C-alpha positions as CSV (number, residue, x, y, z in Angstrom):
1,M,158.6,17.9,-14.2
2,N,156.7,21.1,-13.3
3,T,159.1,23.9,-12.4
4,F,158.1,27.3,-11.1
5,Q,159.9,30.3,-12.4
6,M,159.9,33.9,-11.3
7,G,161.6,36.8,-13.1
8,N,161.9,40.5,-13.0
9,A,158.6,42.2,-14.0
10,K,158.8,44.3,-17.1
11,L,157.2,47.6,-15.9
12,D,156.1,50.5,-18.2
13,E,157.0,54.0,-17.2
14,A,153.8,54.6,-15.2
15,Q,154.2,51.3,-13.3
16,L,157.8,52.1,-12.6
17,A,156.8,55.6,-11.3
18,K,154.4,53.9,-8.9
19,L,157.1,51.5,-7.7
20,R,159.5,54.4,-7.1
21,A,156.9,56.3,-5.2
22,L,156.3,53.3,-3.0
23,E,160.0,53.0,-2.4
24,A,160.2,56.7,-1.5
25,D,157.2,56.4,0.9
26,L,158.6,53.3,2.6
27,G,162.2,54.4,2.6
28,K,163.0,50.9,1.4
29,W,163.8,49.2,-2.0
30,A,161.2,46.9,-3.6
31,V,161.6,44.4,-6.3
32,A,158.8,43.7,-8.8
33,L,158.7,40.0,-9.8
34,E,156.3,38.2,-12.1
35,S,155.4,34.6,-12.3
36,R,156.1,32.6,-15.4
37,A,153.8,29.8,-14.3
38,R,150.0,29.7,-13.8
39,L,149.1,30.9,-10.4
40,A,146.5,29.0,-8.5
41,E,143.0,30.5,-8.0
42,L,142.3,30.1,-4.3
43,S,139.0,30.3,-2.4
44,E,138.8,32.7,0.5
45,S,139.4,29.9,3.0
46,Q,142.3,28.6,1.0
47,L,143.9,32.0,0.8
48,K,143.4,32.5,4.6
49,R,145.1,29.1,5.2
50,L,148.0,30.1,2.9
51,Q,148.4,33.4,4.7
52,A,148.3,31.7,8.1
53,V,151.2,29.4,7.1
54,E,153.1,32.4,5.6
55,N,152.8,34.2,9.0
56,D,153.8,31.1,10.9
57,L,156.9,30.4,8.7
58,R,157.7,34.1,8.1
59,V,158.0,33.5,4.3
60,V,156.1,34.4,1.2
61,L,154.2,31.5,-0.3
62,I,153.0,31.3,-3.9
63,A,150.4,28.7,-4.9
64,Y,150.6,27.6,-8.5
65,G,149.8,24.7,-10.8
66,P,146.6,22.9,-11.9
67,T,143.4,24.4,-10.8
């Protein structure tokens, strides 16, 4: 069975500083996650289709698995 896993990203000090600057600019908190699975490489048209469904469903979609 193929399971998808996400976890907290391990950021170095420079990356963490960028994230904190973004949070300060937005006035919101942000969480940095990283995939522990192979993300799919999508064509331009596939990416647009995925983004259209994201907008329609009001969710974040992540495509992964075999190419």
